[in-house]
C-alpha positions in Angstrom: 0.0 0.0 0.0 1.3 3.4 -0.9 2.0 5.7 2.0 3.3 9.2 2.7 5.6 9.8 5.6 5.1 12.5 8.2 8.1 13.2 10.6 8.2 15.5 13.5 9.4 15.9 17.1 7.4 16.2 20.3 7.7 19.8 21.5 8.3 21.3 25.0 6.0 20.3 27.9 4.1 17.5 26.2 0.6 16.5 27.4 0.5 13.5 29.7 -0.9 11.2 26.9 0.7 10.2 23.7 -2.5 10.7 21.6 -2.8 14.3 22.9 0.8 15.1 22.2 0.6 13.8 18.7 -2.5 15.8 18.0 -0.9 18.9 19.4 2.4 18.6 17.5 1.6 16.9 14.2 2.3 19.5 11.4 -0.8 21.3 10.3 -0.1 20.6 6.6 -0.5 16.8 7.3 -4.2 17.4 7.9 -4.4 14.7 10.5 -7.0 15.0 13.2 -6.8 13.3 16.6 -9.3 10.7 15.6 -7.4 9.9 12.4 -4.1 9.6 14.4 -5.9 7.2 16.8 -6.9 5.0 13.9 -3.4 5.1 12.5 -2.0 4.2 15.9 -4.3 1.1 16.0 -3.1 0.1 12.6 0.6 0.2 13.7 1.4 3.2 11.5 3.0 5.4 14.2 6.5 5.0 15.5 8.0 6.9 18.5 11.8 6.8 18.6 11.8 3.9 16.2 9.3 1.7 18.1 5.7 1.2 16.9 3.4 3.0 19.3 -0.1 1.5 20.0 -1.0 2.8 23.4 -2.7 6.2 23.2 -2.3 6.7 27.0 1.5 6.1 26.9 3.8 8.9 28.2 6.1 10.6 25.7 9.1 12.8 26.3 10.0 16.2 24.9 12.1 15.8 21.7 10.9 12.3 20.9 11.1 11.5 17.2 7.7 10.6 15.6 7.2 8.9 12.2 3.7 8.5 10.9 3.1 6.4 7.8 -0.2 7.6 6.3 -1.8 5.4 3.6 -2.6 7.4 0.5 -6.3 8.3 0.5 -8.4 5.9 -1.4 -10.5 7.2 -4.3 -14.1 7.6 -3.3 -16.5 5.1 -4.9 -18.9 8.0 -5.5 -18.6 9.4 -9.0 -17.6 13.1 -9.6 -20.3 15.0 -11.5 -20.0 18.4 -13.2 -22.9 20.1 -11.4 -22.7 23.8 -10.8 -22.3 24.9 -7.2 -23.0 28.3 -5.7 -19.8 28.7 -3.7 -19.9 31.3 -0.9 -16.5 30.7 0.5 -13.6 28.2 -0.1 -10.1 27.7 1.2 -7.8 24.7 1.6 -9.8 23.2 4.5 -13.4 23.8 3.9 -16.1 25.1 1.5 -19.4 26.9 2.1 -22.1 26.5 -0.5 -25.6 27.8 -1.0 -27.5 24.6 -1.8 -30.6 24.9 -4.1 -33.9 23.3 -3.2 -34.3 19.9 -4.9 -30.7 18.7 -4.4 -29.8 15.9 -2.0 -26.6 16.3 0.1 -25.3 12.8 0.1 -25.9 9.8 -2.3 -28.3 7.2 -1.0 -30.0 4.1 -2.6 -32.8 6.3 -4.0 -30.5 9.1 -5.1 -27.2 7.7 -6.2 -26.2 10.7 -8.3 -26.9 14.4 -8.7 -26.0 15.2 -5.1 -23.9 17.8 -3.4 -21.2 15.2 -2.7 -21.0 14.2 -6.5 -20.7 17.9 -7.3 -18.0 18.5 -4.7 -15.9 15.6 -5.9 -15.8 17.2 -9.3 -15.4 20.8 -8.0 -12.6 20.1 -5.5 -10.8 17.3 -7.4 -7.3 16.7 -6.0 -7.9 19.4 -3.3 -9.6 16.8 -1.2 -6.7 15.5 1.0 -8.7 12.7 2.5 -11.3 12.5 5.2 -11.0 9.3 7.3 -8.6 7.8 4.7 -10.8 8.4 1.7 -10.8 11.2 -0.9 -14.2 12.5 -0.1 -15.8 15.7 1.3 -16.5 15.6 5.0 -20.2 16.1 5.6 -20.8 17.4 9.1 -24.4 18.5 8.7 -27.2 18.3 6.2 -30.3 20.1 5.1 -33.3 18.4 3.6 -33.5 17.9 -0.2 -36.2 20.5 -0.6 -34.7 23.0 1.8 -32.4 25.6 0.3 -29.4 27.4 1.9 -26.0 27.3 3.5 -23.9 24.2 4.1 -20.3 23.9 5.3 -18.3 20.9 4.1 -14.8 19.8 5.2 -12.1 19.2 2.6 -9.5 17.9 5.0 -9.5 15.5 7.9 -8.5 18.1 10.4 -11.3 20.4 9.3 -13.8 17.6 9.4 -12.8 16.8 13.0 -12.9 20.4 14.1 -16.3 21.2 12.5 -17.9 18.0 13.8 -16.8 18.9 17.3 -18.6 22.3 17.0 -21.8 20.8 15.8 -21.7 18.2 18.6 -21.3 21.0 21.2 -24.1 23.0 19.5 -21.9 26.1 19.1 -22.6 26.5 15.4 -24.9 29.5 14.6 -27.7 28.4 12.2 -30.6 30.7 11.4 -33.4 29.7 9.0 -36.2 31.6 7.3 -39.6 29.8 7.2 -43.0 30.8 5.9 -45.7 29.3 8.1 -49.4 29.2 8.5 -50.7 31.4 11.3 -48.8 33.9 13.4 -47.3 32.5 16.6 -48.1 34.8 19.6 -47.3 34.4 23.2 -50.8 35.7 24.0 -52.5 32.9 22.1 -54.3 30.7 24.7 -54.1 27.8 22.4 -50.3 27.9 22.2 -50.0 28.3 26.0 -51.7 24.8 26.2 -49.3 23.1 23.8 -46.8 20.9 25.7 -43.2 21.9 25.1 -44.1 25.4 23.8 -43.2 28.5 25.7 -42.4 32.1 25.1 -39.3 34.1 26.0 -39.0 38.0 26.1 -39.5 39.6 22.7 -42.3 37.1 21.7 -39.7 34.5 20.9 -41.3 31.1 20.7 -39.3 28.2 22.2 -40.2 24.6 21.4 -38.5 21.9 23.5 -39.3 18.3 23.0 -37.7 15.0 22.1 -37.7 13.9 18.5 -37.6 10.3 17.1 -38.9 8.3 14.2 -42.6 8.2 13.8 -44.0 4.9 15.2 -45.8 3.9 12.0 -44.2 6.2 9.2 -40.5 5.6 9.2 -39.9 8.5 6.8 -41.2 11.0 9.3 -40.0 12.3 12.7 -42.4 12.8 15.6 -42.5 14.7 18.9 -42.1 12.6 22.0 -41.5 13.4 25.7 -40.5 9.9 26.9 -38.0 8.8 24.2 -35.9 10.2 21.4 -33.3 12.9 21.3 -33.5 16.3 23.0 -34.4 19.1 20.6 -34.8 22.9 21.0 -36.0 25.4 18.4 -36.5 29.1 18.8 -38.5 31.3 16.4 -39.6 34.9 16.1 -41.9 36.7 13.7 -40.1 38.7 11.0 -43.3 39.8 9.1 -46.9 38.8 9.0 -49.2 38.8 6.0 -53.0 39.1 5.4 -55.5 41.8 6.2 -56.0 39.9 9.4 -52.6 38.2 9.6 -52.8 34.5 8.7 -49.3 33.8 7.5 -45.9 34.7 8.9 -42.3 34.8 7.8 -40.3 33.4 10.7 -36.7 33.4 11.7 -35.9 30.1 13.3 -32.7 29.1 15.0 -31.5 25.8 16.3 -30.0 24.9 19.7 -29.8 21.3 18.5 -29.9 20.0 15.0 -32.2 17.0 14.6 -33.6 15.6 11.4 -36.6 17.7 10.2 -36.4 19.6 13.5 -37.9 23.0 12.4 -40.5 21.3 10.3 -41.7 19.0 13.1 -41.5 21.7 15.8 -43.4 24.3 13.9 -46.1 21.7 13.0 -46.2 20.7 16.7 -46.9 24.3 17.6 -49.7 24.5 15.1 -47.8 26.6 12.6 -46.7 24.2 9.9 -44.5 25.3 7.0 -46.3 26.3 3.7 -45.7 23.7 1.1 -44.5 21.0 3.4 -45.6 17.7 1.9 -44.7 15.5 4.9 -45.9 17.5 7.8 -49.2 18.8 6.5 -48.3 22.2 5.0 -51.2 22.1 2.5 -53.9 24.0 4.3 -56.4 26.2 2.4 -56.2 30.0 2.9 -59.4 31.9 2.3 -59.1 34.3 -0.7 -60.6 37.1 1.3 -57.8 36.7 3.9 -54.9 37.1 1.5 -56.2 37.9 -1.9 -56.3 35.7 -5.0 -52.7 36.2 -6.0 -51.3 35.2 -2.6 -53.8 32.3 -2.3 -52.6 30.9 -5.6 -49.0 31.4 -4.7 -49.4 29.5 -1.4 -51.4 26.7 -3.0 -48.9 26.3 -5.8 -45.7 26.4 -3.6 -44.1 23.1 -4.3 -41.8 22.5 -1.3 -41.5 23.3 2.4 -40.8 27.1 2.6 -37.6 26.8 4.5 -34.2 28.4 3.8 -30.9 28.1 5.8 -30.1 31.8 5.7 -27.2 32.3 8.2 -24.3 30.0 9.1 -21.6 30.9 11.7 -18.8 28.9 13.1 -15.1 29.0 14.2 -12.8 28.0 11.4 -11.4 24.7 12.6 -7.8 25.5 11.5 -7.3 29.3 11.5 -9.7 29.8 14.5 -11.2 32.8 12.8 -14.9 33.5 13.4 -16.8 32.9 10.2 -20.3 34.1 9.4 -22.1 33.7 6.1 -25.6 34.7 4.8 -27.6 33.7 1.8 -30.5 35.7 0.4 -33.9 34.0 0.0 -34.1 31.9 -3.2 -36.3 33.1 -6.1 -39.3 30.9 -5.2 -39.5 31.9 -1.6 -39.0 35.6 -2.4 -41.8 35.3 -5.0 -44.1 33.7 -2.4 -43.4 36.6 0.0 -43.9 39.2 -2.7 -47.3 37.7 -3.5 -48.3 37.7 0.2 -47.1 41.3 0.6 -49.2 42.5 -2.3 -52.4 42.1 -0.3 -51.1 43.0 3.2 
């Protein structure tokens, strides 16, 4: 097996464990995360002072000579495809894109091609240094096929590890725009009776539940309080529409990031997303409430009206604070324009 050799010395005042010392002192250009180094250690690919090191808890002295034999990254089994990407930012370690609605993030049995990953393999080419030993982009979060907006993807193992840690700690800033039925209000007695829904100062709605797969429909997620994973969503009104407001543009932000979280939580609160085919976003609006143009626009909106508008995180390598925004796509802006016309 072809390998590349990384050689370095343990610097002053090493940590008490070998794995921590390796992660601290391995050259940045090697793009090796602590988890990747741990796997290489298990495989016998790391020598310390000429002896194969397999114990991550071993002590190591200042000045020790380290040799890491890194297997050349395997080519991904996923085919590169020349699909245009809206690139917001890119450097040697990561890329931020504005994903269009209708595009799947990662290949699956039902969608083996035409995905973000297929497009990135073509776009990045040899710039992918290898994530987990394979030349592939590191997917650290996803948005649904019919949701548009911002995604950050790792190009290197070190970036993948660093971004994944931030998502796990819920420190990544993620704001969405959603168009929903109704106008959530803390003074609404119905909402005050919905379990898991509360209001914070500024009329910010907070939904806290557990989420897990629906008991009978495995394609859906459902709200639970006795099982599943903890999930918290906050939302505030940006604008309301209708002579008597019956639709709202909401800003939603995630404390956690579960599958379909915003869609499920807004539906649980009684304010499902317009166009959502899975969670019941096909209500009828009276023509007299919004006018014929807006009524037709709502009825004809073909996907959940959800857009990942803001994404903020710490760059996993440079440690710079990064924050990106993406304007509403044409279809959602058209929906809002139609709603405004009769407001």
